[in-house]
C-alpha positions in Angstrom: 105.0 117.3 94.4 106.2 117.4 98.0 104.4 114.2 99.1 106.9 111.4 100.0 104.7 108.9 98.2 104.9 110.7 94.9 108.7 111.0 95.2 109.2 107.3 95.7 106.7 106.5 92.9 108.6 108.9 90.6 111.8 107.1 91.5 110.3 103.8 90.7 109.5 105.0 87.2 113.1 105.8 86.7 114.3 102.3 87.5 116.2 100.5 84.8 117.4 96.8 84.7 120.7 95.9 86.3 122.3 94.1 83.4 123.8 90.8 84.4 127.1 89.6 82.9 126.4 86.1 81.9 129.2 83.6 82.5 131.1 82.7 79.3 130.0 79.1 79.7 127.0 76.9 79.7 125.1 76.4 83.0 126.4 72.9 83.2 129.9 74.2 83.3 129.5 76.4 86.3 126.8 74.4 88.1 127.8 73.7 91.7 130.9 75.9 91.4 130.7 76.8 95.1 129.6 73.4 96.3 131.9 70.7 97.8 130.2 68.0 95.7 131.4 64.5 94.9 133.7 65.7 92.1 135.5 68.0 94.5 135.5 65.4 97.3 137.3 63.0 94.9 139.9 65.7 94.0 140.6 67.0 97.5 140.3 63.9 99.7 142.4 60.7 100.0 140.7 57.9 98.2 140.0 55.9 101.3 138.6 59.0 103.0 136.5 59.7 100.0 135.0 56.2 100.0 134.3 56.3 103.8 132.5 59.7 103.3 130.4 58.3 100.5 129.5 55.3 102.6 128.4 57.7 105.4 126.3 59.7 103.0 124.7 56.8 101.3 124.3 54.4 104.3 123.9 57.0 107.2 126.9 55.5 109.1 128.8 57.8 111.4 132.3 59.1 110.5 135.2 58.4 112.8 136.9 61.6 114.1 140.1 60.8 112.3 138.2 60.5 109.0 136.4 63.8 109.8 139.8 65.5 110.3 140.9 64.4 106.8 137.6 65.6 105.3 138.0 68.9 107.1 141.5 69.3 105.7 140.3 68.7 102.2 137.4 71.1 102.6 139.7 73.8 104.0 142.1 73.5 101.0 139.2 73.8 98.6 137.5 76.6 100.5 140.7 78.7 100.8 141.5 78.2 97.1 138.0 79.7 96.5 138.8 82.7 98.7 137.0 81.6 101.9 138.4 82.8 105.2 135.6 81.7 107.6 133.4 78.7 108.2 129.9 78.4 109.9 127.4 75.8 110.9 124.3 76.6 108.8 121.1 75.4 110.5 117.4 75.8 110.5 116.0 76.8 113.9 112.2 77.0 114.5 112.1 80.6 113.2 111.2 79.7 109.5 114.7 81.1 108.7 118.3 79.9 108.9 121.1 80.7 111.4 124.9 81.0 111.2 127.8 82.0 113.4 131.1 82.6 111.5 134.5 81.5 112.7 137.8 82.3 111.0 140.2 79.7 109.8 142.8 80.9 112.3 144.6 79.6 115.4 147.7 80.7 117.3 150.9 79.1 116.0 152.6 79.2 119.4 155.3 81.6 118.0 153.4 84.8 118.3 151.7 84.4 114.9 148.6 82.9 113.3 148.0 79.9 111.1 145.0 78.7 109.1 143.3 75.7 110.8 140.1 73.8 110.5 139.7 70.5 112.3 137.4 67.6 112.1 136.0 68.6 115.5 135.1 72.0 114.1 133.5 70.4 111.1 131.4 67.9 113.0 130.2 70.0 115.9 129.7 73.6 117.2 127.9 75.0 120.2 125.3 77.7 119.5 123.3 79.2 122.4 120.3 76.9 122.6 118.3 79.2 124.9 118.4 82.1 122.4 116.4 80.3 119.7 112.8 79.2 120.0 112.8 76.0 122.1 109.3 75.8 123.7 110.7 75.5 127.2 113.2 72.7 126.4 116.0 75.1 127.5 115.8 77.7 130.2 117.5 81.1 129.7 120.3 80.0 132.1 120.7 76.7 130.3 122.5 77.8 127.2 124.2 74.8 125.8 123.1 73.3 122.5 124.9 71.6 119.6 124.9 71.9 115.8 126.1 68.7 114.1 127.3 68.3 110.5 124.9 66.6 108.1 127.2 64.9 105.5 124.2 64.1 103.3 123.9 67.8 102.4 127.0 69.2 100.7 128.9 72.2 102.2 129.0 75.3 100.0 130.6 78.8 99.9 128.8 82.1 100.1 131.1 85.1 100.0 134.1 84.4 102.1 132.4 81.7 104.3 132.3 77.9 104.1 128.7 77.0 105.0 128.2 73.6 106.7 124.6 72.3 106.8 123.9 70.9 110.3 121.2 69.7 112.6 120.6 71.7 115.8 119.8 69.9 119.0 119.6 70.7 122.7 122.1 69.7 125.4 119.6 67.0 126.4 119.2 65.7 122.9 115.9 67.1 121.7 115.6 68.5 118.2 115.5 72.4 118.1 115.3 72.6 114.3 113.6 71.2 111.2 116.4 69.1 109.8 116.8 66.6 112.7 113.2 65.4 112.6 113.1 65.6 108.8 116.1 63.2 108.6 114.4 60.9 111.2 111.2 60.9 109.1 113.2 60.1 106.0 114.8 57.1 107.8 111.4 55.9 108.9 109.8 56.0 105.5 113.0 54.4 104.0 112.7 51.4 106.3 108.9 51.0 106.0 108.7 51.6 102.2 111.7 49.3 101.5 110.0 46.4 103.3 106.8 46.8 101.3 108.7 47.4 98.0 110.5 44.0 98.6 107.1 42.3 98.2 107.5 43.2 94.5 111.3 43.2 94.1 113.7 41.5 96.6 116.6 43.5 95.2 115.3 46.8 96.7 117.6 47.9 99.6 116.6 51.6 100.1 113.8 54.0 99.2 114.4 57.7 98.8 111.9 60.5 99.2 111.9 63.0 96.3 110.8 66.6 96.6 110.2 69.2 94.0 109.0 72.5 95.4 107.5 75.4 93.4 108.3 78.7 95.0 105.9 81.6 94.4 106.8 85.2 95.3 106.1 88.9 94.8 108.5 91.6 93.8 107.9 95.3 94.7 110.0 98.3 94.1 112.3 98.9 97.1 111.4 102.5 97.5 107.7 101.8 97.6 108.3 99.0 100.0 110.2 101.4 102.3 107.3 103.8 102.2 104.9 101.1 103.5 105.6 100.5 107.3 103.1 97.6 107.2 105.1 95.8 104.5 108.3 96.6 106.2 107.3 95.3 109.7 104.7 92.5 108.9 105.4 91.4 105.4 101.9 92.2 104.2 99.7 95.3 103.5 97.4 95.9 106.4 95.4 98.4 104.3 95.0 99.2 100.7 92.0 99.4 98.4 92.0 97.1 95.3 93.6 98.5 92.2 91.1 99.2 89.4 93.0 96.7 87.4 94.6 93.7 89.1 94.4 90.1 87.8 90.8 90.1 86.5 92.0 90.2 82.9 94.1 87.0 83.4 96.8 88.8 81.4 99.7 88.3 83.8 99.8 84.6 84.1 102.5 83.1 81.8 102.8 86.6 80.2 106.0 88.2 78.9 108.3 88.7 81.9 109.1 92.4 82.4 112.6 93.3 81.4 113.7 94.4 84.9 112.3 91.3 86.4 114.0 89.1 83.8 117.3 90.6 84.7 116.6 89.8 88.4 115.7 86.2 87.4 118.9 85.7 85.4 121.0 86.9 88.2 119.2 84.8 90.7 119.5 81.7 88.5 123.2 82.1 87.9 123.9 82.4 91.6 121.5 79.5 92.5 123.1 77.3 89.8 126.6 78.1 91.2 125.3 76.9 94.6 124.0 73.6 93.1 120.3 74.5 93.1 119.0 73.0 89.8 116.7 75.9 88.7 114.4 74.7 85.9 111.3 76.8 85.5 110.5 80.5 85.8 107.3 82.4 84.9 104.8 85.1 85.7 102.2 83.9 88.2 98.5 84.8 88.2 98.7 88.1 90.2 100.5 91.2 89.0 104.1 91.3 90.3 103.8 87.6 91.3 106.3 85.1 89.9 107.4 81.5 90.3 110.7 79.5 90.3 110.9 75.7 90.4 113.9 73.4 90.3 114.4 69.8 89.1 113.3 67.2 91.7 115.9 66.3 94.4 116.3 64.1 97.4 114.0 65.6 100.1 116.7 66.6 102.6 118.8 68.3 100.0 115.7 69.9 98.4 114.7 71.4 101.7 118.2 72.9 102.2 118.1 74.3 98.7 114.8 75.9 99.2 115.9 77.6 102.4 119.1 78.8 100.7 117.1 80.0 97.7 114.7 82.1 99.8 117.7 83.8 101.4 119.3 84.3 98.0 116.1 85.8 96.5 116.0 88.5 99.1 119.6 89.4 98.6 119.5 89.4 94.8 116.2 91.4 94.7 117.8 94.3 96.6 120.6 94.4 94.1 118.0 95.0 91.4 116.0 97.6 93.4 113.3 95.2 94.4 112.1 93.7 97.7 111.1 90.0 97.5 107.9 89.3 99.4 107.4 85.7 100.5 104.4 86.3 102.7 101.5 84.1 101.7 99.1 87.1 101.3 100.9 90.4 101.0 98.0 92.0 99.0 94.2 91.6 99.6 92.0 90.8 96.6 94.5 89.0 94.5 96.2 85.6 94.6 98.4 84.7 97.5 101.7 82.7 97.2 102.1 79.1 98.0 104.9 76.5 97.7 103.6 73.4 96.1 105.5 70.3 97.4 105.7 67.5 94.8 106.4 64.4 96.8 107.2 60.9 95.6 109.2 57.7 96.5 112.0 56.1 94.5 113.8 52.8 95.1 117.6 52.4 94.8 116.8 50.2 91.8 115.4 53.2 90.0 111.7 52.5 90.3 109.3 55.4 91.0 106.9 53.8 93.4 104.0 56.2 92.6 104.3 55.6 88.9 102.2 53.0 87.0 104.2 50.1 85.4 104.1 47.8 82.4 103.1 44.6 84.1 100.2 43.7 86.4 102.6 43.2 89.3 104.1 46.6 88.7 100.7 48.1 88.8 99.8 46.3 92.0 102.9 47.8 93.5 101.8 51.2 92.2 98.3 50.8 93.6 99.7 49.6 97.0 101.8 52.8 97.4 99.0 55.1 96.2 96.5 53.6 98.6 98.9 53.6 101.6 99.6 57.3 101.0 95.9 57.9 101.0 95.5 55.9 104.2 98.1 58.1 105.8 96.4 61.3 104.6 93.0 60.2 105.7 94.2 59.0 109.1 96.1 62.2 109.8 94.3 64.8 107.7 94.1 67.2 110.7 97.8 66.8 111.4 98.7 67.5 107.8 96.7 70.6 107.9 98.4 71.7 111.1 101.8 71.1 109.4 101.1 73.8 106.8 99.1 76.2 109.0 100.5 79.5 110.2 99.3 83.0 110.9 100.4 84.0 107.4 99.2 81.0 105.4 95.8 81.3 107.1 95.2 84.4 105.0 95.7 82.4 101.8 94.0 79.0 102.5 90.4 78.9 101.3 90.7 82.3 99.7 89.3 81.2 96.4 92.7 80.9 94.8 94.3 78.3 97.1 93.4 74.9 98.5 90.7 75.1 101.2 91.7 74.5 104.8 90.4 71.0 104.5 92.8 68.2 103.5 91.4 66.0 100.8 93.0 63.9 98.0 92.4 64.0 94.3 93.0 61.0 92.0 91.0 61.5 88.9 88.4 59.3 87.3 90.7 56.6 85.9 92.5 55.8 89.1 89.2 56.1 91.1 87.7 53.5 88.8 90.7 51.2 89.4 90.2 51.4 93.1 86.4 50.8 92.7 87.2 47.6 90.8 89.6 46.3 93.5 87.2 47.3 96.3 84.1 45.7 94.8 85.7 42.6 93.3 86.1 39.1 94.8 89.2 37.0 94.7 87.8 35.0 91.7 87.2 38.2 89.8 90.7 39.6 90.5 92.5 36.6 88.9 92.6 34.9 85.6 94.7 31.8 84.7 97.6 32.4 82.4 98.5 28.8 81.4 101.7 27.4 82.9 102.8 30.9 84.0 100.5 30.8 87.0 98.1 33.6 87.9 97.6 37.0 86.4 95.9 40.0 87.9 92.7 40.9 86.0 93.5 44.6 86.3 93.8 46.6 83.1 97.2 48.1 82.4 97.5 51.7 83.5 99.1 54.0 80.9 102.5 55.3 82.1 101.6 58.9 81.3 98.6 59.2 83.6 98.8 63.0 83.4 97.3 62.6 80.0 94.3 60.8 81.4 93.8 62.8 84.6 93.0 66.5 84.7 94.6 68.5 87.6 92.4 69.8 90.4 93.7 73.2 91.6 91.3 73.2 94.5 92.7 70.0 95.9 95.3 70.3 98.7 96.8 66.8 98.0 96.5 65.8 94.3 97.9 62.9 92.4 99.5 64.2 89.3 100.7 61.2 87.3 103.6 59.8 89.2 103.7 61.9 92.4 101.4 63.7 94.9 101.4 67.4 95.0 100.9 68.9 98.5 99.6 72.3 97.3 98.7 73.8 100.7 102.2 74.6 101.9 102.8 78.3 102.4 105.3 80.3 100.4 107.5 81.4 103.4 107.3 78.1 105.2 110.1 75.6 105.7 109.1 72.7 103.4 110.4 70.3 106.2 107.4 71.0 108.4 105.0 69.4 105.9 107.4 66.7 104.8 108.0 65.6 108.4 104.3 65.0 109.0 103.7 63.4 105.6 106.8 61.1 105.7 106.0 59.9 109.2 102.3 59.3 108.5 103.1 57.3 105.3 105.8 55.3 107.2 103.2 54.4 109.8 100.7 53.4 107.1 103.2 51.2 105.3 104.3 49.5 108.5 100.7 48.7 109.4 100.1 47.4 105.9 103.1 45.1 106.0 102.1 43.8 109.5 98.6 42.9 108.2 99.9 41.3 105.0 102.5 39.2 106.9 99.8 38.0 109.3 97.6 36.8 106.4 100.6 35.1 104.8 101.5 33.4 108.1 97.9 32.0 108.0 98.5 30.4 104.7 97.3 33.0 102.2 99.5 33.7 99.2 101.4 37.0 99.0 99.3 38.5 96.2 96.0 37.5 97.8 97.1 38.9 101.1 98.1 42.2 99.5 94.8 42.5 97.7 92.8 41.6 100.8 94.5 44.4 102.8 94.2 46.8 99.9 90.5 46.2 99.7 90.1 47.0 103.4 92.2 50.2 103.1 90.4 51.5 100.0 87.1 51.2 101.9 88.6 52.9 105.0 90.1 55.9 103.2 87.3 56.7 100.9 86.4 59.8 102.9 89.6 61.6 101.9 88.9 61.3 98.2 87.2 64.3 96.6 87.5 65.2 92.9 85.1 68.2 92.9 85.3 71.9 93.6 87.0 72.4 97.0 86.0 76.0 97.1 82.2 75.2 97.2 80.2 75.5 100.4 78.7 72.1 99.6 82.1 70.5 100.0 82.6 72.1 103.4 79.3 70.6 104.6 80.1 67.2 103.0 83.7 67.2 104.4 82.2 67.7 107.9 79.8 64.8 107.4 82.7 62.6 106.3 84.5 63.3 109.5 87.4 65.4 108.0 89.0 68.1 110.0 87.2 71.4 109.1 88.6 73.6 111.9 89.6 77.1 110.7 91.1 78.6 113.9 94.9 78.5 113.5 95.7 78.0 117.2 93.1 75.2 117.5 94.5 73.5 114.4 97.9 73.3 116.1 96.2 71.0 118.7 96.3 68.3 116.1 100.0 67.8 116.8 99.2 66.7 120.4 96.3 64.4 119.6 97.1 61.0 120.9 97.1 59.4 117.4 99.7 62.0 116.3 101.9 61.6 119.3 101.8 57.8 118.9 102.6 58.0 115.2 105.6 60.3 115.8 106.9 58.2 118.6 106.3 54.9 116.9 108.3 56.1 113.8 111.0 57.6 116.1 110.6 61.0 114.5 109.7 63.1 117.6 108.9 62.5 121.2 105.9 63.8 123.1 108.1 66.3 124.8 109.5 67.6 121.5 105.9 67.9 120.1 104.7 69.8 123.2 107.7 72.2 122.9 107.1 72.8 119.2 103.4 73.6 119.8 104.5 76.1 122.5 106.6 77.8 119.7 103.7 77.7 117.2 101.2 79.3 119.6 103.7 81.9 120.7 104.7 82.7 117.1 101.1 83.0 116.1 100.0 85.5 118.8 103.2 87.6 118.4 102.5 88.0 114.6 99.0 89.2 115.3 100.3 91.4 118.1 102.8 93.1 115.8 100.2 93.6 113.1 97.9 95.1 115.6 100.5 97.5 116.9 101.5 98.5 113.4 97.9 99.1 112.3 97.2 101.2 115.4 100.3 103.4 114.7 99.5 103.9 111.1 95.9 104.8 111.9 96.6 107.4 114.6 99.8 108.9 113.0 99.1 108.6 109.3 95.5 107.9 108.2 93.4 109.9 110.7 95.6 113.0 110.5 95.6 113.0 106.7 91.8 112.3 106.5 91.2 115.1 109.1 93.4 117.5 107.0 91.4 116.8 103.9 88.2 117.1 105.9 89.3 120.6 107.1 90.1 121.6 103.5 86.6 120.5 102.5 85.1 122.5 105.5 87.1 125.5 104.5 85.7 125.3 101.0 82.2 125.1 102.3 82.7 128.1 104.6 84.1 130.2 101.7 81.2 129.3 99.4 78.9 130.6 102.1 80.8 133.9 102.0 80.8 134.1 98.2 77.1 133.2 97.6 74.5 134.8 99.7 71.7 132.7 98.3 71.1 129.8 100.7 69.6 127.5 98.1 72.6 128.1 95.8 75.1 127.5 98.6 73.2 124.3 99.6 73.5 123.0 96.0 77.1 123.9 95.7 78.2 122.4 99.1 76.1 119.3 99.2 78.8 117.0 97.8 81.6 118.3 100.0 79.3 118.1 103.1 78.5 114.5 102.2 82.3 113.8 102.0 82.8 115.5 105.4 80.2 113.3 107.0 81.6 110.2 105.4 85.1 111.0 106.6 83.8 111.7 110.0 82.0 108.3 110.1 85.1 106.4 109.0 87.7 108.3 111.2 85.4 107.9 114.2 85.1 104.2 113.7 88.8 103.8 113.2 89.7 105.9 116.3 87.2 104.1 118.5 88.1 100.6 117.4 91.9 101.3 117.6 91.3 102.2 121.2 89.2 99.0 121.7 91.9 96.9 120.0 94.6 98.3 122.2 92.6 97.7 125.4 91.8 94.2 124.2 95.4 93.5 123.4 96.5 94.7 126.9 93.9 92.4 128.5 94.9 89.4 126.4 98.6 90.0 127.1 97.9 89.3 130.7 96.9 85.7 129.9 99.9 83.5 131.0 99.1 80.2 129.3 100.4 80.4 125.7 97.7 78.4 124.0 94.9 80.4 125.6 96.7 83.6 124.7 97.0 82.5 121.0 93.3 81.6 120.9 92.4 85.0 122.5 94.5 86.8 119.9 92.7 84.9 117.1 89.2 85.3 118.5 89.4 88.8 120.0 92.3 90.8 118.5 92.5 89.7 114.9 88.9 90.6 114.0 89.8 94.3 114.6 92.3 94.2 111.8 89.8 93.5 109.1 87.1 95.7 110.5 89.4 98.8 110.8 90.9 98.0 107.4 87.5 98.3 105.6 87.1 101.9 106.8 90.7 102.8 105.9 90.2 101.5 102.4 87.0 103.5 102.1 88.9 106.6 103.2 91.5 105.9 100.5 88.8 106.4 97.8 87.7 109.7 99.4 90.8 111.5 100.4 92.6 113.6 97.8 95.2 111.4 96.0 98.1 113.8 96.7 97.5 113.8 100.4 97.3 110.0 100.8 100.6 109.1 102.6 101.1 105.4 101.6 101.8 104.0 98.1 98.6 102.5 96.7 98.0 99.1 95.2 98.0 100.5 91.7 101.6 101.7 92.4 102.9 98.6 94.3 101.5 96.0 91.9 103.0 96.9 88.6 106.7 96.7 87.8 108.1 99.8 86.1 
């Protein structure tokens, strides 16, 4: 078999697991081996420096430069003992990836030699080129200066020979050019607002922390097969490919036995992740063939985001060691499940109370209801913005596809909690209270069991579902930075909580008791946010119509959805919570629109190249072979009727091939001309809309005819690995 496709498929069959040497220790013994965590801080830093650093981490206070110098000295000693020779500021620009520039621990010693050096100034700040990263016009090409600044709340770690220092990335003029800076501001906003509300129920609360538990879905494909698919290589997804006869219709992959070769990859990945302090907990087969999932234990949101970005990079590296390529695109294969990244979000006080969890007393449950309702108020008020926070050119293929949440943000609570809200909404003050002797007043609200998950089914069609003691934001895309969704959600909830407190305080100032004031405001808010609650089938057409009637955002055009960031309500919310300015929001939307149209532009170019240089030549070659066969049959059989009978099938195939190749050739030319015209549009938003409306439709139309040809052309001639070869690990 001379065909390249058959050679790479044959090589894939020969793959064997790369056996991993497990450390001679329990995971708890080597967890965070390469992380400068509190244990190592205590060992390598002077006691006073250690205390000041902890205070900075826990209270957010700045470190004096002298203290930073002492911290840098301790870090350098530890890093060099671990074999590190370089350091880098590790940051998260608006590319959905990470960035780093490595500097060696060396300086001139003034005597013609070198010495190892790492100062507090180098730890605290570096100067990347701010015009070379997406900035939405904040920095001109000739204005290069930007700064990366150390984030002490996220521990430094070592990869290879390099000390990695998590940082924020800002422009010379102070605007955020990354995800971490606004994320930290959103965490500060919700900390302040949630703490003030939590103190209604416990005056000892001093801080509120955001928890995040992400669930990372991904595909693995054989590296050789991946290399033989230019569309996968250049766009992250297959732009063509007919469904495999068997894919996920038997439901036999989900939670099935993990293939041996994949299990070895997972072991290797988990060991390296645990050594970097990522608390991996769960691994399993996902619904689609070759699709898998990894999930960690919940962490503080800022650290969880860093760990997810680090893990995605690690997954790609470890996969290649095992002869795989890790696909994080939300929809790499048509006709089967895409990949998401469910974000499990909750709030915890410094006193250890989970604010979205039911309690044991009526007052605990009132606190629980308060935080649930204010979260729903935020989601209802900003449902369009939350959709924009998870929307992208890649995630658009997954959302609403029958296996992922629809592109309409709604909330799911379950019957028991809905009934509780109904009782509060419809009750009067007299009904809400009963006397409890000398102990005063008692809320007449039935106790909610602590394990609400036992009383509430999960709704996999809901983008924002309550799951017992947290909300699961299920619509986030697999390759996205979690921070994008968390920034919008944190800021929206912070705004809702601030509004709630202002209204409660106003009623209390008018003479109403605290509990009565809280219940009065809750009753108003329950009525106002009813439109966001939906417990039914989010995939149904009826829901789409009903959602529009409720006033929810039902827009499906990705570039238009991005407009939600610049709605006046969104701008006011971000500015009021001090998370982002109007200028920063405008710049980020420029980046979103530009990223969108460039992704469609690349896909269009790749598809055109594959059509004209691979698909049409192969189809034409097979067509010629069929025509040659028809011609020879005419020579062998003189009887016209006999020849007509013998050649009817091949002639039909020749005509079908001609129909498909003609459509492909004509529409590739139209697509190219449309693209050239759209490229002349100067305004970024208009160009993105034109790519969505005018260029993107060609991709699906052309694909349908290519996939039809795949079923016609002789298997040995087809140039690209097929789904049946890509989707099953060997």
